[in-house]
N, C-alpha and C positions, 0 to 999 in steps of 0.2 A: 905073299902069304896068302895063297887062295884056299878058300875052304867052301865045302859044298854047303848050299843054303840049308837052313834048318827046315824041317818039315813044318807045314802049316798046321801046327796043334792049336788047340783053343786055349790061349792064355787067359789068365782070371781078368775079370772085367775091371777097367780102370776107371776110377772116379774122376771125371773130367775136371771138376772144380778143383779138387785137391791137387790133381796133377798140374794143372795150370798154374795154381797158386805156388806150389812148391818149386816148379822148375824155373818160375821167375824169381822167388825170394830165396831159395836156397839151392841154387843149380848144382854145385859140386855134389852134395848129399844126394840129390835127386837123381842125377846121372848114375850114381852108384846102385840105386834102387832099380833104375830102368835096365841097367846091364845085367841084372839077375833074372830079369823077365824074359819069357819067351817071345820072340819076335814074329810078329804076324801082320805082314803089310796090309792085308784087306781089312783086318779087324781094327787097325790104327786109323785107317782111312774111314771107315764107317762109324767107328765108336769114339773118335776124337776130332778128326779133321773135319768131318762133314758138321759136326756139332758146333765146334767153334767158327769155322769159316760161314756155316750157316747163320750163326748169329750175328756175325759181321756183315753178311748180306742182307739180313732183314733190317739192320740199322741203316744201311746204305739205302735201302728201298724207301724206308720212311723219310729219311733226310732229303732226298732228291726228289721224291714224289709229292711231299706236302710241305717242305720247308724251302729247299732250294738254296742258290748261292748265285751270286753276281760276280762275274769276272770279266773285267775290261769292258764293261757296259752291256754284257750279255748275261742274261740270267737263265740258270740251268734248273728248271723246274717242271715237274709234270710226271704222269704216270710212266711214259716212255723212258724218261731219264732214270726213274726210280729202278725200273725193271733192268735197263741197260747196266746201271750201276751194281745192282745185287747179282746179276749173272757173271759180271766181270769179277766181282769179290769171289763168289762161290766156284767158278769154274776155274779162274786164276788160282785159287788156293789150292784145289785139288791137282791141278796140272802142275803147278809149281812144286808139290811135294813129289809127284811122280818123276819129273824131269831132273831135279835137283839130285835125288835119290840115285838116279841112272847114272849122273855125273859123278857123284861121290864113289859110287861103286865101281865104275868103269876105271877110276884113277887109283883106286885102293892099292892094287899090286904094286904100283910105281912108288908108293911110299911105304912098302912094307906092312900094309894094313889088312885087315881081314876083308875080304871080298864075299860079302853076304847081302844080297839086296834088301831082305826083311830088316836087317839091322840098319841099313842105310835109311830105309823109309823111317825107322824108329828114331833115328838120329835127326833127320830133317823135320819131320812132323812135329816133334816136341820144340825144336829150335825155333820153328816158325810161330810158336804161341804168342809171343809178345806183339807180332804183327796182327793177329786176329783180334787179340784184346784191345790193341789200339784202335783197330777198324770199328769197334763200337762207337767211337767219337763221331763216325760218319753220320750219325743221326743229326749232328749239327754240322752241315757240310763246311760251314765258314771256318771251323776248327779241326776239320777232317785232316789237314796236314799235319797237325801235332800227333794225332794217332799214328800217321804214317811213319813217323819217326821213331815210334816204339819199336819198329822193326829192326832198327839197327842194333838193339840188345840182343836179338836174336843171332847175330853175328857172333857175338861173344859167347853165346850158348853153344853155338855149333863148334867154336873153337875149343871150348874146355871138354866138349863131349866127345870129340874125336878119339882121343887116347882111351877112353872109357868104353865107348861103343864100338869102335872100329879097331880097337887095339893097336892104334898108331903109336910107334916109338916117339918118345919125347923129342928128339932131334929132327923128326919128320913132320911134326905137326904144323908148324908154320908154313913150310913149303906146301904141304897138302891143303891146307886151308886156303892160301893166297891162289893156288892154281885153280882149285875149285870154284872160288869166288870169280875170278877173272872169265873162266868158261861159262860159268852160270849167267854173268850179267850179259855175255854176248848173245847167249841163246835166248834170254828173256827179252832182250830188244827186238828179236825177230817174232817171238811168240806174242809179245805185247801189241807190236804193230798189226799183225795178223788178226788177234782177237778183237782189237779196237775197230778195224776196218769191217770185219765180217759182222760183229754184233750192231755196230752202229747203222750200217746199212739194213740190217734186219729189223731194226726199230725205226728206220726212216729219220735218223738223226744226223745233225752236222753242226760242228762247233762254230760254223759261221752263221747259222740259221736258226732261230729260236721258234719252233712250231708250237711252244707252250707259254702260257702266261698266267 
């Protein structure tokens, strides 16, 4: 079910706080609202993703630059660690939305779903909301892993959002979701490895050496 992407018209501004709250607390209802909105990938990235991912990045900077955490006898703390973590969160968030949306959209025809990249960005960006909200806990690195677990709820959000945003038939939703998840995990493993190596070298960091105290 291939469809020409919608023109990038200017949709109405989205209240970030309300959207984040609603997609988490009443996702089924909020997906219905989102499905009626014009889909504009660029505006979603700049008006939603950058704000939430940016907030999580600031929390990560503060947590690792000024508080730090000790893991297996190594203490991760300092300005460089803060910058590294912040950029990882911000760039990783933006890149994750783009890459996941590309995968979702590429697989759409195989599952009788609407091929529309702007709609795919819409689905992915709002599904990632719990990850960025949980990322705010990185301001206390020792409990940051708890925030990371919030992202699991995002999988549920994407699952129930597929039929509403991508027009996926009910008997295709599970297969579409599983294949997307598997392909995305494989791609992220490569991206994560590349980003970690490039950014850590850029900041002169190494997990085996602690240049700050």
